[in-house]
C-alpha positions in Angstrom: -25.7 33.4 56.2 -29.8 34.9 55.9 -30.4 38.6 58.0 -34.5 39.2 57.5 -36.2 42.6 58.9 -39.7 43.2 59.6 -42.1 45.5 61.4 -44.5 42.4 62.9 -47.1 45.5 63.7 -47.3 43.9 66.7 -45.5 40.3 68.5 -48.5 39.1 69.8 -50.8 39.6 67.2 -47.9 38.1 64.7 -47.9 34.9 66.7 -51.3 34.4 66.3 -51.4 35.3 62.9 -48.7 32.4 62.7 -45.2 34.2 62.0 -44.0 30.8 63.1 -45.0 29.5 60.6 -42.3 32.2 58.6 -40.4 31.8 61.2 -39.9 28.1 59.9 -40.2 28.7 56.0 -38.1 31.1 56.2 -35.0 30.1 58.4 -33.2 32.8 59.0 -30.2 32.7 61.0 -30.6 36.9 62.4 -34.0 38.2 62.5 -34.8 41.7 63.3 -38.5 43.1 64.6 -39.8 46.5 64.6 -43.1 47.7 65.8 -42.7 44.5 69.0 -45.6 46.8 70.7 -44.8 44.2 73.9 -43.4 44.1 76.5 -40.6 41.1 78.2 -43.8 40.3 80.6 -46.7 40.8 78.1 -44.9 37.8 75.8 -47.6 34.7 75.5 -46.8 32.6 78.3 -47.2 29.6 75.6 -44.6 30.9 73.3 -41.4 31.1 73.0 -38.5 31.7 70.2 -37.6 29.6 67.6 -35.3 26.7 69.5 -31.9 27.2 69.5 -32.2 31.1 69.2 -31.6 33.5 71.5 -34.1 36.6 71.9 -33.4 40.7 72.5 -36.3 42.8 73.7 -35.6 46.8 73.3 -39.2 47.5 73.9 -40.4 51.4 74.5 -41.1 52.9 77.7 -45.2 53.3 76.6 -47.0 49.2 76.9 -48.2 48.8 73.3 -45.8 51.1 71.3 -43.0 50.9 68.9 -40.0 48.7 70.3 -37.7 46.5 68.8 -36.5 43.0 68.8 -33.8 40.7 67.8 -33.5 37.0 67.4 -30.2 35.3 66.2 -29.1 31.1 66.1 -25.8 32.9 65.7 -23.5 33.7 69.1 -24.8 37.7 69.5 -23.7 40.1 71.9 -25.6 43.4 72.9 -23.8 45.9 71.8 -26.0 49.1 73.3 -29.4 50.5 72.7 -30.7 53.5 71.7 -28.0 56.2 70.1 -26.0 58.8 70.9 -28.1 62.3 70.8 -30.1 64.1 73.3 -33.6 63.5 71.2 -33.8 60.5 73.3 -30.1 59.3 75.5 -32.6 56.5 77.1 -34.1 55.8 73.6 -37.8 55.1 75.8 -39.4 54.1 72.5 -37.1 51.5 71.9 -36.0 52.6 69.0 -32.9 51.3 67.9 -30.8 48.1 68.6 -27.3 47.2 68.2 -25.4 43.9 68.4 -22.3 41.7 67.2 -22.8 38.5 66.0 -19.0 37.6 65.5 -17.9 39.5 62.2 -21.1 41.2 61.7 -22.7 44.3 63.3 -26.6 44.9 62.9 -28.5 47.7 63.9 -31.9 47.5 64.6 -33.6 50.2 63.8 -37.1 51.9 64.0 -37.9 55.4 62.1 -40.5 57.5 63.7 -43.1 58.2 61.6 -44.2 61.7 60.9 -47.8 61.1 59.7 -49.6 61.5 62.9 -49.3 65.5 63.4 -46.8 67.9 62.5 -44.8 68.1 66.7 -43.9 64.1 65.2 -43.0 65.0 61.7 -40.6 67.6 63.6 -39.2 64.6 66.0 -38.9 62.3 63.1 -36.4 64.8 61.7 -34.6 65.5 64.8 -34.4 61.6 65.3 -32.8 61.0 61.0 -30.0 63.6 62.0 -28.7 62.2 65.3 -29.4 58.5 63.9 -27.5 59.7 61.0 -24.4 60.6 63.3 -24.6 57.4 64.9 -24.5 55.1 62.1 -21.8 57.4 60.4 -18.4 55.9 62.3 -19.9 52.5 61.3 -19.0 52.4 57.6 -15.3 52.9 58.3 -15.3 49.5 59.5 -13.3 46.5 57.4 -16.6 43.5 59.0 -20.3 43.7 57.7 -22.0 46.2 59.4 -25.8 46.1 58.0 -27.9 49.4 59.3 -32.2 47.5 59.0 -35.9 47.6 59.3 -38.5 50.0 58.9 -37.0 53.6 58.6 -40.5 55.3 57.4 -39.9 56.7 54.4 -40.0 56.2 50.0 -36.8 57.0 49.0 -37.6 57.2 45.2 -40.8 57.2 43.0 -40.1 53.6 42.4 -40.8 52.5 46.2 -43.6 54.2 46.1 -46.6 53.2 44.0 -48.7 56.5 43.1 -45.4 59.2 44.1 -47.5 62.4 42.5 -50.1 61.6 44.5 -47.7 61.3 48.5 -45.2 64.3 47.3 -47.0 66.4 50.2 -47.1 63.2 52.3 -44.8 62.4 55.5 -42.5 59.7 54.0 -42.0 61.2 51.1 -42.0 64.8 51.2 -38.9 66.3 48.8 -36.8 66.7 51.3 -37.0 63.1 53.3 -35.5 61.6 50.2 -33.3 64.3 49.3 -31.8 63.1 53.4 -32.3 59.6 52.0 -29.8 60.4 48.8 -27.3 62.4 51.5 -27.5 59.1 53.5 -26.6 57.1 50.6 -24.0 59.8 49.6 -22.3 59.1 52.7 -20.9 55.3 51.8 -24.0 53.7 52.9 -25.8 50.1 50.4 -29.5 50.5 49.9 -28.8 46.3 49.1 -32.1 45.8 48.0 -32.5 48.3 45.2 -28.2 47.8 44.5 -29.5 43.7 44.4 -32.3 44.9 42.4 -31.7 47.2 40.0 -33.3 50.8 39.5 -36.4 50.2 37.7 -38.3 47.8 39.7 -41.4 48.8 41.8 -41.5 46.2 44.4 -42.8 47.2 48.1 -42.9 46.1 52.0 -45.9 48.1 53.1 -49.1 48.4 52.5 -52.5 50.8 53.5 -54.8 48.8 55.1 -57.7 51.3 54.2 -59.2 50.3 50.0 -57.6 47.8 48.7 -54.2 48.7 48.6 -52.8 44.9 49.8 -55.0 43.2 46.4 -54.0 45.9 44.2 -50.5 46.1 45.5 -50.4 50.7 46.3 -47.7 50.6 48.5 -43.8 52.0 49.6 -41.0 50.4 49.9 -39.8 51.8 53.1 -37.6 49.0 55.1 -34.5 48.4 54.1 -30.9 46.7 54.5 -28.7 49.1 54.3 -25.0 48.0 54.5 -21.4 49.5 54.3 -18.0 48.2 51.5 -18.2 44.8 53.0 -21.9 44.2 53.4 -22.7 44.9 49.9 -19.1 42.6 48.7 -20.8 39.8 50.9 -24.2 40.0 49.2 -26.0 37.1 47.8 -29.5 37.7 47.4 -32.2 39.9 48.3 -35.9 40.1 48.0 -38.9 40.8 50.1 -41.5 38.2 50.9 -45.1 39.8 50.2 -46.8 36.8 51.1 -45.9 38.0 54.9 -46.7 41.5 54.1 -50.8 39.2 53.9 -51.0 37.4 56.0 -49.0 38.2 59.0 -48.2 42.3 59.3 -49.2 45.5 57.1 -45.1 44.9 56.1 -43.3 42.6 54.3 -40.5 40.9 55.9 -37.0 41.7 53.7 -34.9 38.4 53.5 -30.6 39.3 53.0 -28.5 36.1 51.8 -24.6 37.5 52.5 -21.3 35.5 52.7 -20.5 35.1 56.2 -16.7 33.8 56.8 
């Protein structure tokens, strides 16, 4: 089974830029999309997901902001929207969508950015704590559980092109990186890093400023995390940089697993 996570930086813009080509080329069974920035009625009238796929949109209440969507060829059941906790109990920002696909549970996640202002950094860190609590019980499942999406944190120095220059930047703050280590300490596996090894510098997001894309000056902030069952099912994990050049400022992360 092939599962892809991709921050599309606006689904309507991604459609205009040719995301359908990547749907066809990558041919995933399940797509987890973040930052769709679109209400259902705002989707282009002449566009539909690929044939034989079902789509669940979980948009933000605010137009043109945030939101996630899961598109699946495999039979899909919506399990929940949002996460438990008092921070955003109705998930008005459209950040978490949990679905079940047979013996696989997927948590599509768009973790808030804290780069715009201090208040959002505080919100981000409160959100991180509640989200960690929400996903923790899923570790105990004997079935495959995958938590995937744009987590807006580069974990190690090999996940960012200029670690020293970004040591005070939201997304690479020491306490954010420590929190990510604790998350993995809970039992989650960074499936891409465990597959490619600790030393490779492969990025999934590039700034639109300067020549960041051309010079591959990026961050790896898009993840597929898995429980023990997911780790044992890995066939391969890769990042398709071309998608981050043609369609979005993020690249799709492609996970292939053995599934019953």
